[in-house]
C-alpha positions, 0 to 999 in steps of 0.5 A: 499483531497490533489491532486498533481499538475500533473495528476497521472494515473493508467498507471503512477502507473504501470510504477512507480512500473515497473521502480523501481522494482529492487530497491524496492526489493533490498532496502526493500524486497518482502513486498512492505509496511511499517514495524511495530515495537512494541518493536523496536528490530524487524528486518525489515523483522520481522517488515514487517511480524508483519504488516501483522499479525496485519492485519490478526487478524483484518480480523478475518481469519479462514481456508478456507476463500477466500480473495482478495488482492487489490494491492498485490505487489509481493504477499508476504502478500498473501503467508504469509496469505495462509501459516499461516492462511489456506486461499485462496488469489487472488491478483491483481496488475497493475504492470507486473513486480510485477506479474512476480516476484510473479510468481517465488514464486508460493504458494498453495492457491495464485493467482496473476493477472495483473488487474486494480481494478477499472475495474476488472471482478470479480463477485459479493460477491466472497470473504469473506474478502478483504484487501488493503495495501498501494494501496488505495493511488494509486487509481484515483477514491477512491469512486469506490475503496471502491464500488468495495470492497463492491460489491465483498465482501460477506455480513458480510465480513470484509475489512481492509486497511492500508493507508497513510493519510494526517493530518486533516487541514494541514498547507499551508507549509505542503501541499506545501513542503510535501504532494503535492510533495509526491503525485506527486513524489510517483504517488498518484492521491490523498491523503485523511485524516481520514474523507475523508476515513470514508465518502468514506467507508460509502458512499459505504455502509460499517460500519466503525468499527475501525480506528487505527493510528500506525504512530509512529510504522511504521515511522522507515521504511523510516529511514532504507530505506534512510540508505540503499539507501545511502549505495547503492549509495556509493557502486553500480554505477548502482544506481548513473547512475539511479539517473542521467539518465534524461529519468528515470522519477521515479528517483525522488522517492529518494527525496520522501523518505526524504519527507516521513520521514519528514512528519511522524516526523512533523505529517503532514502525518499519517499511519492508519489501517481501519477496515470496515464491509459489513452489513449482 
């Protein structure tokens, strides 16, 4: 497990997404996650939706099922699943800005709440399915993250996770120049590898059914983001002001974009889909 040099709290994660709210939406859109390029000809939005659709297939969705979206962002994934698969989705996020924006696009079958997943008030066995898209990285207590998913899932329920993972046995330079700074600048309390996640999932009671590495299919996300940020810096003075404003503590994430692209290119970081099941 990789840990940042400075403590990253849930409050810091919320501040990160609140502070960068406008920039996330303008640079990438309402899907706050990677895109999946199968042919290479997909637009960024098509790629983002393709990532959601792959998740939906692994969740074995049928109309009428109830889902929990752990770290729902703006609710775009929840809205797509509700509309395309006929399910109901409860989404939770620690960012008030994300929840407020999500409320501007209400959708049948979708509820978004501002809530810390590690201190949720949801009942036991409340949901048929659970998923977390790039939110497990932000959890200070990853064991509890899995345990709460296990508790709130019905027996036989499926839990699917898209996760940023470190490579096995990273070299010292990979940790020093890529993985640790990515954690610190991206407000990740820790970054595990595949073996860490397997152990945590099994420790919570889950059976691991699949771990699929799709790093090559998603890494284009960061190249597109870098190009768009460069364009904004050239044309929009507000972007330049933000990067030079000393009080903007989350401005450092602009540098993290470069590190992420490098981490994927070198194999220092992986992007994986994990599919877990709660035993009957």
